[in-house]
N, C-alpha and C positions, 0 to 999 in steps of 0.2 A: 223715839224722840226726833223732830226735824231738826237738823243741824246746818251747819254753815251760812248761808243766806237765809235761810227760815228762822233763823235763831236773832238775826239782827232786829233791831229795835225799830218798831214802825212810827212811833211817837211823832215824828216830823212829816208825817205823809199828807197830814192836812194841808202842809205849804208846798202844793206841788210846784216844780220848777223854780225854786228860789233863784235870785240874782246870781248867787255864787254858782249856780249850776249854769246858767245861761252863761256866764263870764268863761266857764271851761269851753263854750262852743261859739268862739267870735266869728267863724265863719257861716253859722247856721242861720237861715233867715227864718226868725222865729214868728215874723209877720205873714208869714204864707204858712197857714197851717190849713188842714181840713177837719182837723178834731179840736176840741176844747183843749188848752194846755192843762187845765186843771185837772184832767183826766188821766195824765202822765205823772207818776211818782217814781220817786228813787226806790230801788229794790235792794240797796245798799253800796255794792262796789262802784267806783269811778270807772269812767270810760276804758274799756277793755281790762277791766278788773278781772272779768272773768274772759281770759286771752283766747281769740281765734287763733285757729291754725292756718297760716298763709303758706307754710312750705311743706305741705303733707309728706308722710314717709310711709310706704307701702312695702308689704313683702308678699310673695305667692300663698297662695292658699296653703300648699303643703306644709310651708314652714311655721303655720300658725299652730302654736301649743297651749296658750294661755286663754282661749275660749271654750265654754262649755256647750254642748249642743243646743241646748235650749235658750242660750244668751241672745238678746235682741240687737240684731244690725240694721241699719239702712241700706238695702242694696240697689245699686244704680247700674243700669247695662244700657250701655248707647251704642248702637252699631255693632254688637258683638264685644266690645270692652265692657267688662265687669269689675266693679269695686265696691267693697263693704267696708261701712262706717260704723264700727263697734259703738253702742251707746256707752259702753263703759268709759271711752274716750269723750264722745260729744257730750255727756252729761257733766263734764268738767269745762268744755271750750264752747259749746252751744254753736260754733259757726266753723266751717273748714271752706276755705276758698281753695278751689279745685279746677282741674281740667280733665274731663273725662272724653277721650277720642276729639280733641280739639275743640269741645264745647266747655266754655267757662261756666262752672257750676258753683253755687252756694249750697253746701250741706247743711241744714240748720235743725237743732233741737231745743225745744222750750222746755224744760224738764217741769215747770210749774202748770203747763198747760199739755203735757204730754204730745208736744206738737212737732212732729217730725216731718219736714218739706224740704223739698230740692227745687233750687230754681235757677233759671239760666241767668248769668250775671251780665248778658249783654243789654245795654238801652240805647237804642240807636247806632251810633258808631262807637259809642264807648264801653269799655269794658270794667265794671265796677267791682270793687273790693269792699267787703262788709267787717265791721266789727260791731261790739257791743257798746251800748250806751251807757249801761247800768241802770236804765230805766224800764218801767213796766206800765202797760196799758192793758187793763183787764187782766192783770196778773202774766201778762203776755210779754215776751222779749221784744224791746224797741233797738232794732239794729241802725246802724249808720253806715253810710258809704263814704269811703275816704276821700273819693274825688270831688264832691260836692259837701259834705257833710249833712246831707239832708237825712232825716229821720224817717225809718221803714218800720210798719207793723208787720213782724214775722208772721202771724197768723194769715193776714191777708196777702202777704208779698206786695204791700202798696206803701209807697212813699205819704207821709202824712205831715210832715213839717220839711220846709226847706226848698231850695230850689226846684227839686224833681217832684215836689207834691202832687199827688194827682198819677204818678207813673206806677203801672201794676207789672213785675215781672211775670215771667212766664213759667207756670209750673211744669216741671219734669215729671215722668212717671219714675216712681220708685216703690222699692216695697218694705215696709216695716216688717222683717221677717227673722226667725231664729238662724242662728249661724249655720246649724246643719242643713237647713234647707238652702241657703246661699251656697253652701260648700257643695252641695248635689248639683246645684244646677249651673254653677259657675267653677268646676273644679280648676281651671287656669285662670280664676280671676286672681286680684289684688285686694290686700286688707289693710286698711289703715292701723299703724302702730305709732305708739307715743314716740315724738321726736326725743325726747326726755323722761324715760320711764320713771324717774325718781321727783320728776315735777309734782303729781299729784297721786293720790291713792287710788290708782286705776283698778277698778273694779268693785271698788266701794261705792255705795249710794249714799251722796252727801245729804240726801233729802229723806232719810230712814223714816219710814212710815208715812210718806206722804199720801200714798195709796188710800189709807184709811181715815186721812182727816176729816173732820166733821166740815171746814169751811177751807177754800184757797186762801193762800199767801196774798197779802194785801189786795183782796178784792171784796169790796162792800157793795156789789151790785147783785141784780136779782136772780136768781138760780132758777132752772127749769123746773115745771112741776112732774110728779110722778117717777123721778130718777134721782139718785144722789148726785150730788154736785161733781164729785170726783169718779163718778162711773164713766167709762168709755162711751163714746158714740164713734160711728163710721160715717163721714160724709164724704161728697164728692165736690170738685168745682164746679161752681154756677148753679146748682141745685139747691132750693130753699129748703133742706130736710136732711134729716140725719137718721141712721137705724142704731139703734142702741146695741153694744156688743152682745149683751144679753140675749137679744131677738135673734141675732145671726148664729150665736151660739147653739140656741134652740133649734132654728131652721136648717142649720148648716149651708143652705144654699137661698138665696134671694134673688130672682132674675127679675129686671126691670124692662118696662114697655120697650125701650130703644135699644134692648139687645144685651144690655150691660149686666154681667153676672157678679155677685159678690158670695163668696164662700169662706168658711171658718174652718179651720182644723186645730187642734190642739197641738202644743209643742213648743211655745215661745213665753219666757216668764217676762213680767213685769221688769222694768228697771227702778221702780221707785216705790217699791214695797219694802223688802228686806233690806237691812243695811248692807249686807253683801250681795251683789246683783243676781248672781247665779242661784241664790235661792228665792228668789222673787216668786209670786204665784202666778201660775201657767194664767195666761191670759190669751192664748191661742194666736194663730197666725191669719191675718187676712189676705185675699187674693182678690183683685177687682179686675177684669179683663171684658173684652168687646170683641165679636167676632167680626173682621173685616176681610172682605176679598177671600173667604174660606180658611183664614188664619186668625188664631186669638192673638190680641194685643194687650199688654198692660195700660190701665186706665189710671191716671192720677186719684189718689185718695187719701184721706186724712183718719187717724185714729187719735182723737183728742178728748180730753175731759168734759164732759156734758155742761159744766158752767162756762166753759170757754166758748163754745160753739153757742150757747144761749146768748152769752155777752155781745158777740159780734153779729148774731141774726137772730133777733129778739123774736121776730116772728116766725121763725121757721118751725115745722113739726118734728118733732123726734119720734120715731115710732118705736114703740116698746111692746114687750111679751104680751 
C-alpha cells in the first residue's frame, strides 16, 4: 500500500492552483508561464513540506555502516571530487543544494517519476537555491528557486512559471548506481548522511509498492503503448527516444551511432518497491559513456518511469525488446 503522499486524497485536483495556493506565492509571476496552469496540481504538502537539504552533511566512505551493497545512490564526480547521495535520504527530501569541487549543484529525485537528475545551479551571474513547491505536473516534482520564486519542472530542468520562465539548467553527468559500485570507484569519496537521523524513517520507502502500481499518482494523461506505465526507460538529454530497461537488460550493451555506449549489470535494487529499501527488486546498474580522445567519459542519462517520459515527450519512440 502506498503511504504518505500517495495516501493524500486528490479530490481537489480538478481545481488546479486555486487562489489560496497563489496567495502563498506573492512573488511568483503567474502571468509569465510556458505551460497551462491547470496542468499543475497540489501533491498534498505545502511549500517545502518535503524539506530540501540546504546544509548537507557528509562522512567519508569508510565510515558508512548503514548502507547495504545494492542500495541505490546518486554518484557525482567532478574533477576527482566524488560524492554519493543515497536515495534512502533523497526519497524524503527530493532536493539537495550542494557544492562539488566549487560547482553549485542541485541533486534531485522525484520518487513519483523515479527521476534522479543533477543540475548546475548557476544561471548567468546568479547561484540559485531550490525548494519544493508541493505541486506536481505530470506527477513530476515542481521545484522553485528562492531567488526569484520561479517554478521549475524537475524532469526538464526548465523554469515553467515566473521571472525565469524558459531558462534551462545544465544537466551534469551522474550515475544512479549501487552503493557497492560507488564505494569501489570512489573509496575516498564522501557520502551524504542525515543532519538529524531521527527526522525521518531513513531506509524506509514511504511509497511502498509504487513500482507495481497500475497507474501513477495524480496522473490522468496518456500512457505509452506496449510498456507498463511504471516500467523503467533509459533516456539521454536532447534525444527524442528512450530504451526500455528490459531491452537493455536483455542486450546488456547498446552502442549508438555517435559512439555512446549504454550498458546494464545487475546489483542495484529499486527504492520504490518494498517498504524497506534494501529489499527492493534488482533493477540493475546503468552506465552510459562515450569515448573522447582515447578516454571514456560519463554521459548524462536518466532512468525514469515510462509514463513520465511519454508525458513530456509524447512523440518520442521507446525501444522495446
